[in-house]
MARROVEX-59470 format. One line per field, with one value per residue (C-alpha): z, y, x. Coordinates in steps of 0.5 Angstrom, whole numbers, plus 2048, in hexadecimal, padded with zeros to 3 digits. Layout:
% residues N
c3 <- Z; ...
c2 <- Y; ...
c1 <- X; ...
//
This chain:
% residues 307
c3 <- 800; 7FE; 804; 801; 7FC; 7F9; 7F8; 7F0; 7F1; 7F5; 7F1; 7EB; 7EF; 7F2; 7EB; 7E9; 7E8; 7EF; 7F4; 7FA; 801; 804; 80C; 80F; 816; 819; 820; 824; 82B; 82F; 82A; 82A; 824; 81F; 81C; 81C; 818; 813; 812; 811; 80B; 809; 802; 7FE; 800; 806; 80C; 813; 818; 81F; 822; 829; 828; 822; 822; 829; 82F; 836; 83A; 83E; 843; 83F; 838; 839; 836; 82F; 830; 829; 828; 828; 821; 820; 822; 81D; 818; 81A; 819; 813; 810; 812; 80E; 808; 807; 802; 801; 7FA; 7FB; 7FD; 803; 803; 80A; 80C; 812; 812; 816; 811; 812; 819; 81B; 815; 815; 81B; 816; 811; 816; 819; 812; 810; 817; 815; 80F; 80A; 805; 800; 806; 804; 807; 803; 803; 806; 809; 808; 807; 801; 7FE; 800; 7FD; 7F7; 7F6; 7F7; 7FA; 800; 802; 809; 80D; 810; 80A; 80A; 80C; 806; 805; 80A; 808; 808; 80A; 80E; 813; 817; 81C; 81B; 814; 818; 81E; 825; 82B; 832; 838; 839; 831; 831; 837; 833; 82C; 830; 833; 82D; 827; 825; 829; 826; 82A; 825; 82A; 82A; 82C; 833; 835; 833; 838; 83D; 83D; 83D; 83D; 83C; 83C; 83F; 846; 846; 842; 83E; 839; 839; 83B; 835; 830; 82B; 829; 822; 822; 81D; 81A; 817; 813; 80F; 80A; 80B; 807; 80B; 806; 808; 807; 801; 802; 802; 807; 80C; 80B; 80C; 812; 815; 814; 818; 81D; 81D; 818; 814; 81A; 81C; 815; 810; 812; 810; 814; 819; 818; 81A; 822; 823; 823; 827; 82D; 833; 838; 83A; 836; 835; 82E; 82C; 826; 829; 828; 828; 823; 81C; 818; 81C; 81B; 820; 81F; 824; 824; 82A; 82B; 830; 82F; 829; 824; 821; 822; 81C; 818; 819; 817; 810; 810; 811; 80C; 807; 809; 808; 80F; 813; 81A; 820; 823; 82B; 82B; 833; 832; 837; 83A; 83C; 83E; 842; 846; 849; 84F; 84E; 847; 847; 843; 841; 840; 83B; 834; 835; 834
c2 <- 800; 807; 80B; 811; 816; 81B; 822; 821; 81C; 821; 826; 822; 81F; 826; 829; 823; 822; 81E; 821; 81E; 821; 824; 824; 829; 826; 82B; 829; 828; 826; 82C; 831; 832; 837; 832; 836; 83D; 839; 837; 83E; 840; 83C; 835; 831; 834; 831; 82D; 82D; 82D; 827; 828; 822; 824; 824; 821; 81B; 819; 819; 81C; 819; 813; 80F; 809; 80C; 811; 818; 817; 811; 80F; 813; 810; 80E; 812; 818; 817; 816; 81C; 820; 81C; 81F; 826; 825; 824; 81C; 818; 811; 812; 816; 815; 818; 81B; 81D; 822; 826; 82A; 825; 81F; 81C; 81A; 81D; 81C; 815; 815; 817; 812; 80C; 80E; 80F; 808; 805; 808; 804; 809; 806; 80C; 810; 812; 817; 81D; 81A; 81F; 823; 82B; 82B; 828; 82C; 832; 82F; 82E; 836; 835; 83A; 83A; 83D; 841; 843; 83E; 83C; 83B; 834; 82F; 82B; 826; 81F; 819; 814; 80E; 80B; 804; 803; 7FD; 7FD; 7FD; 7F9; 7FC; 7F9; 7FB; 7FB; 7F4; 7F3; 7F7; 7F3; 7ED; 7F0; 7F2; 7EB; 7E7; 7EB; 7F2; 7F8; 7FF; 805; 80B; 810; 814; 810; 814; 813; 80B; 80B; 80F; 815; 81A; 81A; 820; 81E; 818; 815; 811; 810; 80A; 805; 7FF; 7F9; 7F5; 7FB; 7FC; 804; 806; 80E; 810; 816; 810; 80E; 815; 818; 81E; 822; 81F; 819; 812; 80E; 809; 803; 7FF; 803; 803; 7FB; 7FB; 7FF; 7FB; 7F4; 7F6; 7F8; 7F1; 7F2; 7EC; 7E7; 7EA; 7E9; 7EC; 7EA; 7ED; 7F2; 7F0; 7F2; 7F1; 7EF; 7EE; 7F6; 7F7; 7FC; 7F8; 7FD; 805; 807; 7FF; 7FD; 7F6; 7F2; 7EC; 7EC; 7E4; 7E3; 7E0; 7E6; 7EB; 7EF; 7ED; 7F4; 7F9; 801; 806; 80D; 812; 813; 80F; 814; 813; 80C; 80C; 80F; 809; 805; 809; 808; 800; 800; 803; 7FE; 7F8; 7F7; 7F7; 7F9; 7FA; 801; 802; 808; 80A; 809; 80B; 810; 80B; 806; 80A; 80D; 805; 804; 7FD; 7FD; 7FC; 801; 800; 805; 805; 803; 7FB; 7F9
c1 <- 800; 803; 805; 808; 806; 80C; 80B; 80B; 805; 801; 802; 7FF; 7F9; 7F7; 7F7; 7F2; 7EB; 7EB; 7F0; 7F2; 7F0; 7F6; 7F7; 7FC; 7FE; 802; 804; 80B; 80C; 80C; 809; 802; 801; 800; 7FA; 7FE; 804; 7FF; 7FC; 803; 803; 800; 800; 7FA; 7F3; 7F6; 7F1; 7F4; 7F4; 7F5; 7F9; 7F7; 7EF; 7EE; 7F3; 7F3; 7EF; 7F0; 7F6; 7F4; 7F9; 7F7; 7F7; 7FD; 7FE; 7FB; 7F5; 7F2; 7EB; 7E5; 7E3; 7DD; 7E1; 7E6; 7E1; 7DD; 7E4; 7E6; 7DF; 7E1; 7E8; 7E3; 7E6; 7E1; 7E1; 7E3; 7E9; 7F0; 7F4; 7FB; 7FD; 803; 806; 80D; 811; 812; 80B; 80D; 806; 802; 804; 7FF; 7F9; 7FC; 7FB; 7F5; 7F1; 7F4; 7F2; 7EB; 7EB; 7ED; 7F2; 7F4; 7F8; 7FF; 804; 807; 80E; 813; 80D; 80C; 814; 813; 80E; 812; 818; 815; 813; 80C; 807; 804; 7FD; 7FC; 7F6; 7F1; 7ED; 7E5; 7E3; 7E3; 7DC; 7DA; 7DD; 7D9; 7DE; 7DC; 7E2; 7E2; 7E8; 7EC; 7EF; 7F6; 7F8; 7F9; 7FC; 7FC; 801; 801; 801; 807; 80B; 80A; 80C; 813; 814; 812; 812; 815; 812; 815; 816; 816; 818; 81E; 824; 825; 81E; 81F; 825; 822; 827; 821; 819; 816; 80F; 80D; 80D; 813; 81A; 81C; 819; 814; 819; 81B; 819; 81E; 820; 81E; 81D; 818; 81D; 821; 81C; 81D; 822; 825; 820; 81A; 818; 818; 81E; 81D; 81A; 820; 824; 81E; 81D; 825; 824; 81E; 821; 827; 822; 81F; 819; 81B; 81B; 814; 811; 80D; 806; 7FF; 7FC; 7F7; 7F0; 7E9; 7E8; 7EF; 7F0; 7E9; 7EA; 7EB; 7E9; 7EA; 7F0; 7F2; 7F3; 7F5; 7F7; 7F9; 800; 801; 7FC; 7FE; 7FB; 7FE; 805; 80A; 80D; 80B; 80C; 80C; 80E; 80D; 805; 803; 805; 80C; 80B; 806; 80C; 810; 80A; 80A; 811; 811; 80B; 810; 815; 810; 80E; 808; 808; 803; 802; 802; 7FE; 7FF; 807; 80B; 807; 802; 807; 80B; 805; 804; 808; 808; 80B; 812; 817; 81E; 824; 82A; 82B; 829; 822
//
């Protein structure tokens, strides 16, 4: 399944009779001014998406800092963005798609299969010398998209622990957070025992585009992805919600991928899942991530470079 759209492809699509919906997910940890950044300059026709209020629910102890939004609320937001059943979606941000990947993953999880990331994000559009639009445009015509959760697999803290022990659990945070040298946001420093450090930033080239598929494949293979396998996505009952903030994909099931990913709060982990898909690997998301794990005093934490 296609993960990215290039700037050249997007230009051609926007000039066609059936242009894609374009979503701008301007967000960064510690920067609450995404809407203002969007107003200063965005790709013409793009609709602003607020990660904190539209791509996440309010923080909880069991769900972490960015729990997944209820599917009915996500569908209402998607219709406000103008998403339609017969229209593809292209998503971008101004941070190498590390925030936009949350929208990419959520819409894919909700059953939309024609959702891609603008490779290189807004930086690639600027580098191509293309114009930006400023201001807050009028809302697009309301869409008619129908969303259903469960098209991609999820896991909870128990599932993440099981994957760390018998599969492959990747920690997408920066190396210093994995090692426990710093922890700027969450209650405790360190990482899930058995998890392997795989910083999201290493999925990208210097220009902010994803590394070529063969380079990503080599990177993840060296981290243990080949041994964990390339199984198909788990769908249906195995991806149902198991309780408040708890999502399971039955990691031990034959149909489920044996690779899991977490980060601080389930945002940049989605970017790592996109990189894994480009490389040919399937992966499970732990949405609560370290923000949920570290809140539970019964969950152990490990520091240092070793899993």
